[in-house]
C-alpha positions, 0 to 999 in steps of 0.5 A: 737617806733615800739615795743610800737605801736605793730603790726596789728595782735595785734591791730586786736585781741584787737579790736575784744575783745573790740567789744565782750566785748561791745556786752556782756555789751550791753546785761547785761546793767551794771551801770544802762544802762539796763533800759535806752533803747532797747537792740539794742541801748545798744549794739550799745552804749557799742560797740561804747564806748569800741572801742573808749576806745580801741583807747584811751587806746591802744597807751597811755597804750603802751606809759606808759609801755614803759616809765615805763620800761625805768625808771625801774618801774615794770608793776604792778605799771605802768599799774594801774597808767596809767589806773588812768590817762587815765580814766579821758578822757575816763570818760569825753567821757562817760559822753558826750555820755550818757547825749546826748543819755539819758539826764535824767541820767545827773542830777544823776551823778557826775564827780567822778561817771563818772571817777570811772566807767572808772577806774572800766572798765579800770583795768580789760580790761588793765589786759586782754590786757596785758595777750593777748600780753604775751600769743600771742607775736607779730611775725615779718616777716622773713627777706629775705635771703641774696644772698651774702657770709658771711665773712670768718670764719663766718657762715651765720645767721639763718632766725630765728636769723635775724627775731629778729635782725630786731626788733633792731633800726639801731643805735644798729647794729646787733651784739647782745650780750645778752638779759635781761628780764624786765617784758613784755620787753627784753632789747637787748644789742649790741656792740653799746648800748641797747634798750627795745623790747616789746617781752617776753624773751621766744619768743625772745629766740625762734627767736634766735635759736642756736645763744646763750643760755638762762643761767637764767630765765631772761637772754639770752647770745650770745656765742661770748659775753662771756669773762670769768666766775665769781664764788662767792661762789655757784653763777656763772656769765658769764662775757661779753664783755660789762662788764655786768655779766649775772647770771647763774641758777644752772639748766643751769650750766650742759647745759653750760658744755655740750655745752662746754662753761665753758671748752672753757673759763677755767671754774669757778675754773680757773677763780677764781684762775686768779682773786685771783692771780690778786688781790694778 
């Protein structure tokens, strides 16, 4: 749930953006508000409306994106649909405030007009918020260094790796197997299950350091999770301990060879021979 809520820096950044947009709208007076009152009143109105809209859109949009990702829906479908739904309470709020401030406006507006204005404002602001979250991914605090000794034969995890593992819910443990990109999220797989984390794959890989490799533009794999290599024509996949098969991009094959991954597990040709022999 923490991934859907976001962190304080993300909320502060979006709140500042809402205030700045409100000041801009107060100066230009969109939707006829330029003729309604003085510039000071317009700025106060638009800043208040944008902040209130931010407080409504913020949690509801995050919730909608999380639900959409869980059902496998792309963000380009979920986000506009969420705006169409959220625009209803925002339009109602706008109607109440405007009629209270400027009663003469009410008779000239229909419910569809209030709703349409909320949609027109909501779509670009939603796109701006999504861009902001991708351009400035949230970064958690690093976990404190452990004073205990690691188990025999295991190296202590790096602080960067622990910072990503701290994002996982306790029920999943800390044995990370792989990450799969799903729009603005990554699906983190452990030996106990999976969970969506609101974080771009690029940022997640940076936090994980040398615990594994990004083998595809949408996949990161832990070295200890690989059990074999599957070759289908010119395509290469890594077989993982949880029975998933992670695709390997052609540009990543050389990286895996230099890292010794393919040699240690026999290489694709060896694996293909084993597969053919088992089928015969």
